N, C-alpha and C positions, 0 to 999 in steps of 0.2 A: 329442411322444414318437414319433408315427408317422413324422415326418420323420427322426428318428435311426435308426429301424429301416430305412427305405428307404436312407438314406445308408450305413449299415453294410453292408447287402446289396449295394448297388452297388459299394462298395469291395472287398468280398470277391470279387465277380464279376470286377471289373477286375483284381485281383491274380491270380486263377486264369487269366484269359485271357492276361495278360502272361506268366506262367510257361509256359503252354502254347505260346504263339507263340515265345518266346525259346528254349524247349527244342527246337523244330523247327529254328530258325535255327542254333543252335550246332552241331547235328549235321552240317549241310550246309556249314559254313564252315571254312576253315583258321583256325588260331590267329591268324595275322597279320590276316586279314580281320575276325575277331571283334574284335580290339583296335582296329583302325582304325575300324570301325563304332561300337564302343563309345565311342571318343573323340569322333567326330562327333556322336553322339546326346547324349552328356552335355554336350559343349560347347554345342551348340545349345539344350539344355534350360536350362542355366545362363544363357545370354544371353537366352532368352525370359523367364525369371524377372526378370532385371534390367530388361528392357524394361517388363514389367508394373509393377514397382516405380516406374519412372520415370513412366509414365503415371498411376499412382495418385497419386504425389506432385504432379504437375502439376495434377491435379484436386483437390488439397487433402486427400487421404486419406493419413494416415501409418499406417493400421492394418496391423499385422504387417510393416511394411517391414523392420525389423531382422532378424526371424526369417527372412523370405524372402531377405534379402540373405545371411545366413549359410548358408542352404540352397543358394543359388546358388554361393557360394564353395566349399562342400564338394563340390558336383557338379563344379565347374570343376577342383578339385584332383584329383579322381578321374579326370577326363578327361585331365589331363596324365599321370597315372600310366599310363593305358591307352596313350597315345601312346608313352611311353617303352618299354613292353613290346612294342609293335608294332615299334619300331625295333630292339630287342634281338633279337626273333625273326627279323627280316629280315636281321640281320647288318650293318646300316649304322649310321653314326655320326649321332646326332640333333643338331639345332641347339641345343646346350645353352644358349647365351645367350638364345635366344628362349624356350625352355621354362622356364628359371629366371626370366626376366623375367615371364612369365605366371604362374608359381607365386607370385612375390612380390606380384603384383597381386591374385591370389585370396586370399592370406593377409592382405593388407591389408584387403580387404573383409570377411574373416572376423573380424578382430580389431578393426576400427575402426567399429563401428556404434553 
């Protein structure tokens, strides 16, 4: 019981800290920089989750691998959306083949677990 309270308190603190930090960052960045940074952060997080899953599977643990894989896929799709928004704001043509290819891979991970 005590562990749950500590965990909930820690999560609330972490969420508040994240909101505070991102609130300060957003105000100081242009929209383009915001979306590019958002893309890199989300893409890196999605890849980190996939690496964690891979390590766990190699160690013989399948615990929550599907739910984590779906989480990674959702984050990867959001990362692609941020990249498209950055290109749109910048007024340049995005490499649609690459972006669509990445989106298909993320969707495949999302749907095939």
